[in-house]
Each structure stands twice: as C-alpha cells, then as structure tokens.
NULUMNU-335259 format. One record per residue (C-alpha): x, y, z. Coordinates in nm, 3 decimals. Example, Ala and Ser with C-alpha at 12.3 -4.5 7.8 and 13.67 -1.06 7.14 Angstrom:
PT/x/y/z
PT/1.230/-0.450/0.780
PT/1.367/-0.106/0.714
This chain:
PT/x/y/z
PT/8.738/12.513/11.104
PT/8.398/12.378/11.212
PT/8.410/12.003/11.267
PT/8.300/11.799/10.973
PT/8.424/11.461/10.862
PT/8.605/11.534/10.540
PT/8.840/11.334/10.322
PT/9.203/11.354/10.433
PT/9.445/11.394/10.143
PT/9.699/11.107/10.147
PT/10.025/11.235/10.298
PT/10.238/11.079/10.023
PT/10.030/11.264/9.765
PT/10.039/11.618/9.910
PT/10.203/11.647/10.251
PT/10.112/12.012/10.307
PT/9.744/11.955/10.229
PT/9.745/11.635/10.436
PT/9.873/11.833/10.736
PT/9.599/12.095/10.700
PT/9.335/11.825/10.659
PT/9.447/11.646/10.977
PT/9.448/11.967/11.184
PT/9.104/12.056/11.051
PT/8.940/11.716/11.095
PT/9.084/11.664/11.443
PT/8.922/11.994/11.543
PT/9.239/12.130/11.702
PT/9.219/12.499/11.608
PT/9.029/12.762/11.417
PT/9.184/13.056/11.236
PT/9.174/13.390/11.420
PT/9.046/13.708/11.253
PT/9.403/13.838/11.210
PT/9.630/13.659/10.961
PT/9.858/13.411/11.131
PT/9.664/13.390/11.458
PT/9.491/13.079/11.592
PT/9.202/12.995/11.820
PT/9.297/12.686/12.019
PT/8.990/12.464/12.047
PT/8.945/12.247/12.358
PT/9.108/11.934/12.215
PT/9.405/12.125/12.070
PT/9.461/12.322/12.389
PT/9.432/12.005/12.600
PT/9.738/11.865/12.421
PT/9.933/12.182/12.508
PT/9.803/12.167/12.867
PT/9.939/11.815/12.908
PT/10.277/11.927/12.773
PT/10.274/12.224/13.013
PT/10.184/12.011/13.316
PT/10.473/11.771/13.259
PT/10.734/12.035/13.178
PT/10.624/12.273/13.454
PT/10.644/11.999/13.718
PT/10.991/11.899/13.597
PT/11.111/12.260/13.597
PT/10.996/12.305/13.955
PT/11.202/11.998/14.054
PT/11.502/12.177/13.900
PT/11.442/12.486/14.114
PT/11.283/12.697/13.839
PT/11.041/12.969/13.957
PT/10.748/13.085/13.743
PT/10.704/13.457/13.675
PT/10.517/13.676/13.428
PT/10.647/13.979/13.238
PT/10.461/14.245/13.036
PT/10.355/14.207/12.675
PT/10.484/14.548/12.560
PT/10.847/14.659/12.535
PT/10.947/15.028/12.490
PT/11.155/15.081/12.175
PT/11.435/15.249/12.375
PT/11.468/14.938/12.591
PT/11.448/14.691/12.304
PT/11.721/14.873/12.110
PT/11.976/14.838/12.390
PT/12.110/14.508/12.258
PT/12.204/14.579/11.896
PT/12.257/14.222/11.773
PT/11.933/14.108/11.937
PT/11.713/14.375/11.777
PT/11.868/14.317/11.434
PT/11.772/13.950/11.459
PT/11.406/14.024/11.536
PT/11.342/14.357/11.360
PT/11.166/14.213/11.052
PT/10.910/14.027/11.269
PT/10.835/14.286/11.539
PT/10.481/14.428/11.560
PT/10.460/14.785/11.691
PT/10.196/14.977/11.887
PT/10.203/15.347/11.795
PT/9.858/15.478/11.899
PT/9.612/15.448/12.187
PT/9.267/15.567/12.083
PT/9.336/15.875/11.870
PT/9.650/15.966/12.064
PT/9.993/15.907/11.911
PT/10.230/15.753/12.164
PT/10.546/15.939/12.251
PT/10.746/15.618/12.204
PT/10.682/15.308/11.997
PT/10.595/14.997/12.195
PT/10.695/14.654/12.061
PT/10.478/14.347/12.117
PT/10.723/14.096/12.263
PT/10.878/13.853/12.016
PT/11.075/13.724/12.318
PT/11.141/13.871/12.662
PT/11.520/13.894/12.705
PT/11.532/14.273/12.721
PT/11.239/14.302/12.963
PT/11.392/14.048/13.194
PT/11.742/14.197/13.172
PT/11.597/14.533/13.266
PT/11.437/14.370/13.570
PT/11.751/14.176/13.663
PT/11.947/14.505/13.663
PT/11.728/14.624/13.951
PT/11.740/14.296/14.143
PT/12.111/14.216/14.135
PT/12.358/14.379/14.373
PT/12.570/14.097/14.516
PT/12.669/13.739/14.440
PT/12.434/13.653/14.726
PT/12.139/13.755/14.502
PT/12.236/13.495/14.242
PT/12.137/13.279/14.069
PT/11.782/13.371/13.964
PT/11.617/13.092/13.762
PT/11.289/13.212/13.610
PT/11.039/13.079/13.360
PT/10.719/13.219/13.215
PT/10.437/13.054/13.020
PT/10.329/13.322/12.776
PT/10.228/13.426/12.427
PT/10.465/13.604/12.189
PT/10.424/13.764/11.848
PT/10.650/13.735/11.544
PT/10.498/13.859/11.222
PT/10.551/13.561/10.992
PT/10.511/13.607/10.617
PT/10.399/13.248/10.559
PT/10.193/13.082/10.829
PT/10.078/12.729/10.905
PT/9.895/12.611/11.220
PT/10.138/12.533/11.505
PT/10.447/12.540/11.283
PT/10.457/12.911/11.208
PT/10.198/13.153/11.338
PT/10.218/13.525/11.408
PT/10.118/13.462/11.769
PT/10.210/13.144/11.951
PT/10.231/13.000/12.302
PT/10.551/12.890/12.471
PT/10.757/12.875/12.782
PT/11.065/13.093/12.803
PT/11.320/13.039/13.076
PT/11.560/13.316/13.179
PT/11.843/13.284/13.428
PT/12.123/13.500/13.566
PT/12.433/13.371/13.744
PT/12.746/13.487/13.921
PT/12.944/13.196/13.780
PT/13.017/13.165/13.408
PT/13.051/12.786/13.419
PT/12.726/12.749/13.615
PT/12.534/12.947/13.349
PT/12.680/12.748/13.062
PT/12.612/12.417/13.237
PT/12.250/12.516/13.297
PT/12.199/12.596/12.927
PT/12.339/12.254/12.839
PT/12.128/12.083/13.110
PT/11.806/12.238/12.976
PT/11.891/12.133/12.619
PT/11.937/11.777/12.743
PT/11.606/11.795/12.930
PT/11.430/11.908/12.611
PT/11.582/11.616/12.423
PT/11.469/11.367/12.687
PT/11.120/11.519/12.710
PT/11.057/11.524/12.334
PT/11.184/11.168/12.293
PT/11.024/11.016/12.605
PT/10.687/11.193/12.603
PT/10.629/11.307/12.242
PT/10.811/11.004/12.100
PT/10.996/11.215/11.843
PT/11.362/11.111/11.804
PT/11.587/11.418/11.778
PT/11.940/11.519/11.693
PT/12.105/11.750/11.941
PT/12.400/11.986/11.925
PT/12.511/12.346/11.887
PT/12.386/12.581/11.620
PT/12.635/12.730/11.375
PT/12.730/13.097/11.395
PT/12.473/13.182/11.127
PT/12.187/12.994/11.290
PT/12.242/13.071/11.659
PT/12.000/13.298/11.847
PT/12.056/13.671/11.808
PT/12.281/13.787/12.094
PT/12.383/13.438/12.209
PT/12.736/13.307/12.249
PT/12.610/12.951/12.198
PT/12.272/12.805/12.104
PT/12.198/12.440/12.180
PT/11.919/12.283/11.975
PT/11.715/11.968/11.926
PT/11.610/11.890/11.569
PT/11.334/11.644/11.481
PT/11.281/11.496/11.136
PT/10.927/11.493/11.005
PT/10.770/11.213/10.801
PT/10.841/11.399/10.475
PT/11.213/11.440/10.551
PT/11.213/11.804/10.652
PT/11.365/11.915/10.980
PT/11.181/12.095/11.259
PT/11.364/12.286/11.531
PT/11.190/12.159/11.843
PT/11.358/12.339/12.133
PT/11.655/12.568/12.196
PT/11.867/12.672/12.490
PT/12.093/12.978/12.470
PT/12.406/13.067/12.664
PT/12.458/13.444/12.644
PT/12.775/13.468/12.853
PT/12.781/13.840/12.948
PT/12.649/13.980/12.617
PT/12.320/14.101/12.762
PT/12.451/14.200/13.102
PT/12.707/14.431/12.939
PT/12.433/14.589/12.726
PT/12.219/14.644/13.037
PT/12.510/14.714/13.272
PT/12.413/14.433/13.510
PT/12.699/14.401/13.757
PT/12.725/14.233/14.094
PT/12.979/14.243/14.372
PT/13.164/13.911/14.379
PT/13.316/13.734/14.681
PT/13.636/13.938/14.640
PT/13.427/14.257/14.669
PT/13.493/14.342/14.302
PT/13.230/14.434/14.044
PT/13.169/14.179/13.771
PT/12.920/14.138/13.488
PT/12.672/13.853/13.546
PT/12.606/13.564/13.305
PT/12.268/13.477/13.155
PT/12.077/13.207/12.966
PT/11.738/13.167/12.803
PT/11.555/12.862/12.671
PT/11.218/12.765/12.528
PT/10.978/12.522/12.365
PT/10.647/12.618/12.205
PT/10.318/12.498/12.057
PT/10.528/12.414/11.751
PT/10.571/12.079/11.928
PT/10.209/11.996/11.843
PT/10.302/12.036/11.478
PT/10.597/11.802/11.536
PT/10.367/11.539/11.688
PT/10.131/11.560/11.391
PT/10.400/11.547/11.120
PT/10.588/11.264/11.293
PT/10.309/11.026/11.395
PT/9.979/11.106/11.219
PT/9.862/10.903/10.920
PT/9.601/10.916/10.644
PT/9.321/10.853/10.897
PT/9.417/11.147/11.121
PT/9.612/11.206/11.441
PT/9.811/10.939/11.621
PT/9.889/11.083/11.966
PT/10.157/10.967/12.208
PT/9.973/10.832/12.510
PT/10.142/11.054/12.770
PT/10.008/11.377/12.615
PT/9.684/11.246/12.461
PT/9.384/11.429/12.617
PT/9.196/11.097/12.604
PT/9.404/10.782/12.638
PT/9.114/10.537/12.635
PT/8.784/10.597/12.455
PT/8.487/10.377/12.544
PT/8.224/10.347/12.270
PT/7.887/10.182/12.335
PT/7.721/9.990/12.057
PT/7.379/10.058/12.212
PT/7.228/10.212/12.527
PT/7.107/9.896/12.700
PT/7.136/9.886/13.078
PT/7.399/9.613/13.064
PT/7.614/9.807/12.814
PT/7.589/10.134/13.009
PT/7.670/9.966/13.341
PT/7.971/9.785/13.195
PT/8.102/10.106/13.036
PT/8.069/10.303/13.359
PT/8.238/10.027/13.557
PT/8.525/10.014/13.312
PT/8.566/10.391/13.320
PT/8.573/10.397/13.699
PT/8.843/10.130/13.716
PT/9.054/10.260/13.428
PT/9.036/10.623/13.542
PT/9.264/10.540/13.834
PT/9.547/10.507/13.581
PT/9.436/10.660/13.250
PT/9.246/10.955/13.106
PT/8.921/10.783/13.002
PT/8.615/10.908/12.819
PT/8.283/10.749/12.728
PT/8.146/10.881/12.399
PT/7.785/10.935/12.504
PT/7.692/11.152/12.207
PT/7.399/11.062/11.981
PT/7.626/11.018/11.677
PT/7.621/10.687/11.493
PT/7.850/10.407/11.607
PT/8.049/10.429/11.283
PT/8.095/10.805/11.323
PT/8.220/10.758/11.679
PT/8.479/10.507/11.558
PT/8.599/10.742/11.283
PT/8.610/11.038/11.520
PT/8.822/10.844/11.772
PT/9.063/10.755/11.493
PT/9.084/11.112/11.363
PT/9.155/11.240/11.715
PT/9.436/10.990/11.753
PT/9.307/10.830/12.074
PT/9.552/10.549/12.156
PT/9.310/10.282/12.283
PT/8.943/10.225/12.196
PT/8.706/9.991/12.380
PT/8.386/9.884/12.206
PT/8.115/9.762/12.442
PT/7.823/9.569/12.288
PT/7.557/9.319/12.398
PT/7.685/9.035/12.179
PT/8.038/9.056/12.326
PT/7.905/9.090/12.678
PT/7.722/8.757/12.647
PT/8.069/8.604/12.617
PT/8.208/8.825/12.896
PT/8.436/9.020/12.661
PT/8.482/9.363/12.502
PT/8.662/9.455/12.180
PT/8.980/9.664/12.222
PT/9.153/9.843/11.934
PT/9.487/10.019/11.905
PT/9.513/10.338/11.698
PT/9.863/10.270/11.566
PT/9.829/9.912/11.443
PT/9.451/9.905/11.387
PT/9.457/9.571/11.573
PT/9.135/9.440/11.734
PT/9.120/9.189/12.016
PT/8.838/9.038/12.221
PT/8.944/9.071/12.585
PT/8.775/8.928/12.893
PT/8.637/9.194/13.126
PT/8.859/9.079/13.412
PT/9.168/9.118/13.193
PT/9.095/9.464/13.047
PT/9.304/9.673/13.287
PT/9.619/9.461/13.261
PT/9.577/9.430/12.885
PT/9.552/9.806/12.834
PT/9.848/9.872/13.065
PT/10.062/9.646/12.846
PT/9.921/9.777/12.519
PT/9.987/10.142/12.608
PT/10.354/10.064/12.673
PT/10.384/9.877/12.343
PT/10.189/10.151/12.162
PT/10.433/10.423/12.268
PT/10.733/10.203/12.190
PT/10.598/10.138/11.842
PT/10.541/10.509/11.770
PT/10.898/10.596/11.868
PT/11.052/10.306/11.674
PT/10.860/10.397/11.356
PT/10.973/10.759/11.382
PT/11.331/10.653/11.452
PT/11.332/10.421/11.153
PT/11.207/10.703/10.932
PT/11.495/10.922/11.053
PT/11.750/10.647/10.996
PT/11.617/10.590/10.645
PT/11.644/10.964/10.577
PT/11.990/11.037/10.721
PT/12.269/11.064/10.463
PT/12.621/11.195/10.424
PT/12.808/11.391/10.158
PT/13.164/11.519/10.121
PT/13.120/11.769/9.837
PT/12.855/12.017/9.732
PT/12.806/11.813/9.414
PT/12.726/11.498/9.614
PT/12.501/11.706/9.837
PT/12.300/11.858/9.551
PT/12.271/11.516/9.385
PT/12.128/11.372/9.707
PT/11.873/11.651/9.736
PT/11.744/11.585/9.386
PT/11.595/11.252/9.497
PT/11.590/11.250/9.877
PT/11.483/11.456/10.176
PT/11.640/11.428/10.519
PT/11.942/11.508/10.733
PT/12.271/11.521/10.547
PT/12.593/11.510/10.749
PT/12.875/11.708/10.589
PT/13.220/11.843/10.682
PT/13.177/12.219/10.716
PT/13.392/12.526/10.775
PT/13.107/12.688/10.976
PT/13.169/13.033/10.819
PT/12.860/13.252/10.778
PT/12.941/13.351/10.417
PT/12.983/12.987/10.319
PT/12.653/12.890/10.480
PT/12.479/13.176/10.302
PT/12.620/13.041/9.977
PT/12.491/12.689/10.054
PT/12.146/12.832/10.119
PT/12.150/13.022/9.788
PT/12.245/12.706/9.600
PT/12.017/12.457/9.774
PT/11.754/12.635/9.990
PT/11.888/12.434/10.285
PT/12.050/12.548/10.609
PT/12.251/12.388/10.886
PT/12.046/12.228/11.162
PT/12.314/12.153/11.421
PT/12.679/12.070/11.470
PT/12.696/11.697/11.534
PT/12.787/11.603/11.890
PT/12.857/11.242/11.781
PT/13.084/11.290/11.480
PT/13.426/11.457/11.474
PT/13.583/11.604/11.163
PT/13.904/11.441/11.038
PT/14.216/11.654/11.054
PT/14.254/11.695/10.678
PT/13.884/11.713/10.582
PT/13.774/12.001/10.363
PT/13.448/12.194/10.380
PT/13.193/12.031/10.152
PT/13.113/12.366/9.991
PT/13.413/12.604/9.989
PT/13.690/12.342/10.040
PT/13.853/12.537/10.322
PT/13.953/12.340/10.633
PT/13.645/12.182/10.791
PT/13.585/12.271/11.157
PT/13.293/12.042/11.236
PT/13.064/11.773/11.103
PT/12.729/11.945/11.058
PT/12.378/11.831/10.970
PT/12.205/12.024/10.691
PT/11.842/11.987/10.581
PT/11.541/12.161/10.443
PT/11.336/12.284/10.734
PT/11.000/12.417/10.849
C-alpha cells in the first residue's frame, strides 16, 4: 500500500471498496506477506498508540498491573477447558516442527491467553490473602480468519487482554461489569462512537464464560461492530485448572475469574463511523496530529509565524508543520485524507492583515482568524468538532434503529434497511441458529434499557420471550 493519491470510491456507491480506499490513501497499513497479516505504518500505529496510552493510564488508576505471557500454548494445556477449545478450534494455528525436527507435542499460537494465565494462577494462589490478582497484557494474537479486512478481521491483530482472579464471586462479577462500562465510556468519549451495551445471548457469549458483556457500535452502512467485551467466568476455568484457595473459614474453595479486551478493530470502527468520501475524519483525542500547519511559501515571515504558532499550540495540542516539498494543494489533500481535525494555512497575503486561515476537517469550514486569537479559537473549535462527530454518529444510529415483533416484520425490514432491530426473543440457541439461517443476522446484545412484556412471544419461534434483544448484520 505505497502512498499515492488515488480516487476514493463514494461510500454510498460501494462501502467495502470505499473502506479499502480510505485505509490505503491514509497510509495506515500495508499487507504482510502472509494472508490476513498487516504491517502497521507509522500513522496507523500512532492511532493505536494513542488508544493504548489512554486506556493503559486508566487501567493503572483502577489497580490493573501489566504483565506479559508467552505466545505458544501446549496442546495438552489448551485442551483442559473443553468448551473454550471448541470455540476457538477452527481458528487456531499450530506449530508442529522446529527446523527438521517434529515436536513431541503440538503448540498453539495464542488466539487468547485464558489457559496460559489460568495455569499461572494455579501456581500463584494458595490463600484468600493472595487475591485478587488483576492483570492486563498488551499483545498480539492469532485467529486464522477465512475472510480478512484491515483492522476489522485479520489473522493477527493487536489488543489488550485483562485477566483477573478473585476470592469473592460478587467482586469478580462486579469487575467484569465495571470494565464493560469503562469500555462504553471510552469508546463514546474518546472515539466518539455511540454504542449499545448489554449481555450477549447464550449463543453469542464467549466460549467458557458464564456471562459476556458487550458494547456494539453501528457503522455508517448500518452494520454492527462488536467493539469490546468483558467476560465473567464464575468458576468455570478454575474448576478446569483446579485453582483453589483457602478462604477465611480455612476451607478450600474454587476462585472466580474474568477476562476482557479491546483491539485494533477499534480503528476500523473509527473509520466506518466517521470517515467520508475525502478520507479519514479522526476524533481529536486519538488523532496523531490534531493541528496541521501548512505554509503557502517559505518566506521568512511565514516560517517564523508557523514556528511561533507551533510552539504555542504544542503546549495543548499535537501539532505538526508540513515542511515537505509537496505542492500546497497536495498538502491540503493529504491533511484531509489523514483526517487531521484542524488545519492552519499560513500565507503572506493573510499575514499582511495579521490573520491566518483555519479549517475544520468535519465541516470543511474556513475562517480568517487574528494571530492573537488562534489558540482560543482552536480550543473552542476542537470541542465543537468532537461534539459534532459524536452527534452525527448518534443520529445515524437513531435513524437505523428499528423494532419488530414477528419474523415476517423482521425480514421485511431487512429487505430495505440496515441497522439494529429490537425484538422480543426467547434467547434459545436453536432459535437463534434458525434466525441466522433465515436472515444471515445474529443477536448483538440483550437490551439493558428495554424489558419484555409478560405475555410477549419470541419474534421467531413464538415461545415465551425472555428478553428484548438487538439483532443486526455484523462485521
């Protein structure tokens, strides 16, 4: 994906091609030599770095400790938790040889680290005094996807995975819920993607979990994207790994565990929520460059003004001066494609009047601002910029959220519309499988805001409905 200004397919014409065009033109990644792998280029990785910095700092305030666990998992260890391995088996890559020597045991490349960490916890835990342990690792994992797309689904991706173990069942469950709420707040406040939150159904929950809490974002095209999950395992894993501790009554008891994660998939969510036909539109809090200064020429006055502005603005914002030898028009287009929130154009004609021209990426607005007013103006514009991005995304979700009471209403809706559809549902696995066969849609989450009426029937099988559930097509 070498950088070259190319035409971006309109998103309303071909959304999939538009997405690829935006990723390519913004110079975020290149394809790796193995199918489904990516090379993160500096600008793409900088977005992930900004996400990591914010989340890591917040985790530390919560008492989370960073660790790192191995990449390889022995088959005998991985197979200890039957439900877990069945959930991941189709996607697991296996190492069987080193050089010309066949290994005595297959080694799995981690698709997730529950079994590795449970094995470690078993050695660490003896008494309630050893608990809780609240760990997180920033790592890569591998899941061999059949169909891949940059950020959304790749065979290898980057993420954080938190793992905790507790002596108290309620404490573990409350932590899983707390992390899910944190993910919701982070994605809405920093990535400006409005999300639905709630529990996953039995069919969609994480393999081995008692409960999975999820946040679900709706993309511009009306398809859902799972954007973060938090799992409460109760004692499912500790029983499989025989992790017991001595409680305060001097009796042995199985411990309680959780895990939770977000990944580079969030970059895909940012693109599909905010970008437009000119390229990226980045939320200011995670944009690698928040303010781009572009000089119209290299006169002494222009250069001095640009440097002065950068020095003052850099106390608050991430600022860059485009000092490349590209044409002025190319620099403008490149700043737009990269989704830089604010652009300052510095030229001799404006400087005669003591002003510079400031543009916003979202509205394409241009204003002549006096040099003395630039800092205050940009501070206000950045706040309004982020507010506008969130409100536009929220309006798209509202416009694409529907309801249906029968499978016939549901199918009729899907013929003309894409989005979240709230339905009364029995939450049985067989029924959900049947819905997927009929519609190629799956449940996204059990609504935490809507309760099923006592006499409501499941929209598909007409058995008693247990919950109101959002369904959608998804990435």
